[in-house]
TORSEMI-490575 format. One record per atom (N, C-alpha, C, CB): x, y, z; residue in one letter. Coordinates in steps of 0.2 Angstrom, whole numbers, plus 5000, padded with zeros to 4 digits. Glycine has a CB too. Layout:
! residues N
XYZA/...
***
This chain:
! residues 194
500549945000M/500050005000M/500450065000M/499450005006M/500350104995F/500750174994F/500250224994F/501350174987F/500250274999V/499750324999V/500150384998V/499350325005V/499950434994A/500350494993A/499850554995A/500450504986A/500150594999I/499850665001I/500150714996I/499850675009I/499750744992E/499950794988E/499650864989E/499850764981E/499950914985G/499650974985G/500151024983G/499450984992G/499951084983C/500451144981C/500951154987C/500151214980C/501451204986I/501951214991I/501551234997I/502451274989I/501651215003A/501351245010A/500651225011A/501351315010A/500451165007A/499751145008A/499651095014A/499551105002A/500251075017G/500151035023G/500350965022G/499451045026G/500750945017K/500850885015K/501250835020K/501150885008K/501850865022S/502150835027S/501850825034S/502750865027S/501550875036T/501250865042T/500650815042T/501050925045T/500250815037T/499650765036T/499950695035T/499050785030T/500450685031A/500750615030A/500950595036A/501350615025A/501350635040R/501650605047R/501050585051R/502050675051R/500550635052M/499950615056M/499550555054M/499550675057M/499450545048L/499150495045L/499550425046L/498950505037L/500150425045A/500650365046A/500550345053A/501450385044A/500650405058D/500650385065D/499950355067D/500750455069D/499450375064T/498750345066T/498750275064T/498150395063T/498950265058L/498850205055L/499450155056L/498850205048L/499950175059G/500450135061G/500950115055G/500250075065G/500950165051L/501350145044L/502050195044L/500850155037L/502450185040Q/503050225039Q/502850285035Q/503650185036Q/503150345037A/503050405034A/503750415029A/503050465039A/503550425023L/504150435019L/504050515017L/504150385012L/504550555019L/504450625017L/504950655013L/504550665023L/504850695008E/505150725004E/505850755007E/504750764999E/506450745004Q/507050765006Q/507250835003Q/507450725004Q/506850885004T/506950955001T/507650985004T/506350995002T/507750965010S/508450995013S/509050975010S/508450975021S/509050915007V/509750895003V/509750914996V/509850815004V/509250944994H/509250964986H/509751014985H/508550984983H/510251004981P/510751054981P/510651114977P/511351024978P/510051114973F/509951174969F/509251214970F/509951164961F/508951194976L/508351224978L/508351294979L/507951184983L/508851314984D/508851394985D/509051424978D/509451404990D/509551404974S/509651434969S/509151434964S/510251404966S/508651394963F/508151394959F/507651444961F/507751334959F/507551454967Y/507051514969Y/507351584968Y/506851494976Y/508051584968A/508351644967A/508451664960A/508951644970A/508451614956D/508551624948D/508251564945D/509251634946D/507651564944P/507251504941P/507451484934P/506551524942P/507551534930D/507751524923D/508451484923D/507751594919D/508951504927R/509551474927R/509651404930R/510051524931R/509251394934Y/509251334938Y/508751284938Y/509351344945Y/508251294933A/507651254932A/507851174930A/507151284926A/508351174926L/508451104924L/508851064929L/509051104917L/509251094932E/509651054938E/509151044944E/510351114941E/508751084945T/508151084950T/507751024949T/507751144950T/507451014943E/506950964941E/507350894941E/506550994934E/507950894938L/508250834938L/508450804944L/508850834934L/508650854949G/508850844956G/508250804960G/509050914959G/507650834959F/507050804962F/506850744959F/506450854961F/506850734953V/506650664951V/507150604953V/506650674943V/507850634953L/508250574956L/508250564963L/508950594955L/508150624967L/507950614974L/507350574976L/507850684977L/506850584972H/506150544973H/506350474971H/505550574969H/506650464965Y/506750394963Y/507150354969Y/507250394957Y/507750384972H/508050354976H/507650344983H/508650404978H/507250384985Q/506750364990Q/506250304989Q/506350434991Q/505950314983L/505450264981L/505650204978L/505050294976L/506250194976H/506450134973H/506450074978H/507150144970H/506650084984P/506650024989P/505849994990P/506950044995P/505350034988L/504750024990L/504549964985L/504250084989L/504849944981G/504649884976G/504549824980G/505249874971G/504849824986A/504749764990A/504149764994A/505349764995A/503649814992G/502949814995G/502849835003G/502749744995G/503349885004I/503349915011I/502749965011I/504049955013I/502249955016P/501750005016P/501950075019P/501149975020P/501850125015V/502050185016V/501550245015V/502650195012V/501550295019I/501250355018I/501750415016I/500750385023I/501750435010A/502250485008A/501950555007A/502550455001A/502350605007D/502150675006D/502250704999D/502450715011D/502250654994F/502350664988F/502150604983F/503050694986F/501950614977S/501850574972S/502450574967S/501150584969S/502650534964P/503250544959P/502950574953P/503450474957P/502350584952V/502050624946V/502150694947V/501450614944V/502250714954K/502450784955K/503050804951K/502550784962K/503550764950D/504150784946D/503950804939D/504650724946D/503450774936L/503150784929L/502850854929L/502650734926L/502450864935V/502050934936V/502550994936V/501650924943V/503050984940F/503451044940F/503851054934F/503951034946F/504150994931A/504551004925A/504151034920A/504850934923A/503451014918R/503151034913R/502951114914R/502550994912R/502951134920M/502851204922M/503551244921M/502551214930M/504051214923N/504751254923N/505251244918N/505151234930N/505051184914L/505551174908L/505251184901L/505851114909L/505651194896S/505351184889S/505851164885S/505051254887S/505751154879G/506151134873G/506651074875G/506651194871G/507251084873N/507751024874N/507751004882N/508451044871N/507751054886D/507751034894D/507150994896D/507851104898D/506551014893L/505950974895L/506050894892L/505251014892L/506250894886A/506350834882A/506850794886A/506650844874A/507350814888L/507850774892L/507550754898L/508550824894L/507250794902F/506850774908F/506450714907F/506550834912F/505950734902E/505450684901E/505750614899E/504950704896E/506250614895H/506650554894H/506850514900H/507250574889H/507150544905L/507450514911L/506850494915L/507950574915L/506350544916Y/505750524919Y/505350464917Y/505250594919Y/505350454911A/504950404908A/505350334909A/504850414899A/505950334910D/506350274911D/506250264919D/507150284910D/506350314923L/506350294930L/505650284933L/506550354934L/505050314930I/504450304933I/504150234933I/503950354930I/504550194928N/504350124927N/504650084932N/504450104921N/505150114936R/505550064941R/505350074948R/506250084940R/504850124949I/504550134955I/503850124956I/504750204957I/503550104961P/502850094963P/502450164962P/502750064970P/501850154959K/501350204958K/500950204965K/500950194951K/500850264967P/500350264973P/499650234971P/500150344975P/499350194976K/498750174976K/498250224976K/498550124981K/498350264981I/497950324983I/498350394983I/497550314989I/498050444980A/498450514981A/497850554984A/498750534974A/497950594989I/497450644992I/497750704991I/497250625000I/497450744988F/497750814986F/497450864990F/497650834978F/497850894995L/497550944999L/497651014996L/497950955006L/497051044996D/496851114991D/496651164996D/496151094986D/497151205000P/496951265002P/496951324997P/497451275008P/496651374998P/496651434993P/497351464993P/496151484995P/497551494987I/498151514986I/498351564991I/498251554979I/497951604994E/498051654999E/498351625006E/497351705001E/498051565007E/498251525013E/498951495012E/497751475015E/499151475006L/499751445004L/500251505005L/499751414997L/500151565003V/500651615004V/500651635012V/500451685000V/500151635015R/500251655023R/500651595026R/499451655026R/500551535025R/500951475027R/501651485026R/500751415024R/501751505019M/502451505017M/502851565021M/502551525009M/502551615023L/502751675026L/502951655034L/502251745025L/502351615036E/502451595043E/502951545044E/501851565045E/503151495040R/503651455041R/504351475040R/503451395038R/504351535036K/505051565035K/505551525032K/505251585041K/505451485027R/505951455024R/506251505019R/505751385021R/506951515020P/507251575016P/506951565008P/508051575016P/507051505005Y/506951504998Y/506251514996Y/507151434995Y/505751505001E/505051524999E/504851595000E/504651475003E/505151635004T/504951705005T/504751744999T/505451735010T/505051734994N/504951774988N/504551734982N/505551794985N/504251684984V/503851644978V/503351684977V/503651564981V/503251704970P/502751744968P/502051714968P/502851774961P/501451744970V/500851714969V/500651684963V/500351764971V/500851714957E/500751684951E/501051624950E/500851724945E/501651604953Y/501951544952Y/501451484956Y/502651544956Y/501251504961L/500751464965L/500151454960L/500651494972L/499851494957R/499251494953R/499451444947R/499051564951R/500051454944R/500251414938R/500351344941R/500851434935R/500651334947L/500751264950L/500051234950L/501151274957L/499551264953R/498951234954R/498551214948R/498551284958R/498651254942K/498451244936K/498751174933K/498551304931K/499451174934H/499751114932H/499551044935H/500551124933H/499451054942Y/499251004946Y/498550974943Y/499151024953Y/498151024941D/497451014938D/497550964932D/497151074936D/497950984928S/498050944922S/498350874922S/498450984917S/498650864929H/498950794929H/498650764936H/499750794930H/498050784938M/497750764944M/497650684943M/497150804945M/497350664939D/497250594937D/497850544938D/496850584931D/498450574936E/499050534935E/499350524942E/499450564931E/499150564947L/499450564954L/499450494957L/499150614959L/499050454956A/498950384959A/498350354955A/498850394966A/498250284957E/497750244954E/497050274956E/497750174956E/497050304962E/496450334964E/496650404967E/495950294969E/496250454965V/496450524967V/495750554970V/496750564961V/495950584977R/495350624979R/495650694981R/494950594986R/495250744981V/495450814983V/495050834990V/495250874977V/495450854994V/495250885001V/495350955001V/495650855007V/494750995001K/494751065002K/494951075009K/493951095001K/495451125010V/495651145016V/495451215017V/496451145017V/495151225023V/494851295025V/495351335028V/494251295029V/495551395027P/496051435031P/495851435038P/496051515028P/496251425042G/496151425049G/496051355052G/495651465051G/495951305047E/495751245050E/496351205054E/495551195044E/496251175058C/496851145062C/497151085058C/496651125069C/497751075060R/498051015056R/497650945058R/498851005059R/497450935064E/497050885066E/496450875062E/496850885073E/496050925061T/495450925057T/495650905050T/495150985057T/496150925047V/496350915040V/496550835040V/496950955038V/496950815045A/497150745045A/496550695046A/497650735051A/496050715050E/495450675050E/495050675044E/495150705056E/495050725040K/494650725033K/495050675029K/494650805030K/495750685029V/496150635025V/495950565027V/496850655025V/495950555034L/495950485036L/495250455034L/495950485044L/494750505034E/494050475033E/494050445025E/493450525034E/494550485021I/494550465014I/494950405013I/494750515009I/495450405016A/496050355015A/495850285018A/496750365019A/495550285024R/495450215027R/494950165024R/495050225034R/494450195020P/494050155017P/494350125010P/493350185015P/494750175007L/495150155001L/495650105002L/495450214997L/495950115008M/496450065010M/496249995011M/496850095015M/495649995014G/495249935016G/495149895010G/494649955020G/495049925004R/494849884998R/495549854996R/494649934992R/496149874998E/496749844996E/496949785000E/497249894996E/496649775005S/496849715010S/496549655008S/496649725017S/
***
């Protein structure tokens, strides 16, 4: 069982994945953004560092997900399709072709999530959360970037997992409430897999 919690930047993916994994007694697999060598550079100069950033993420995610081929049940705070979403938003021409070639090969070597739950707070709430958590590389993310990202997710929503559900997140809703909404969706779907 591979469940992915997805959403735009600052949607609450990691927190929700951790809480869901704890509740269900499963392993949480969290995206390793802190070890990405180009992430800070990308947000400072997206045009210059887009290719390195997208290739870095697809390789990091592959490295994290490849061992799951052994059937280890996990709740992750990303779907591997996330890499395609960001690449198609940030790359074009030969850079996108190079990325898609590598992605096409790697995606066949890792498991696809059975379920993806997309956390969907309003854009303004994402901005508020980014400012609140004060990650240096997020402080200057333009609102338009988040809007474009949400549109790109929309165009790839059905690819995130075998089954995809969207959870509307209301501004001010506590993390426990969001996790409970996700659990209400995930538990019956996971039961079908046993």
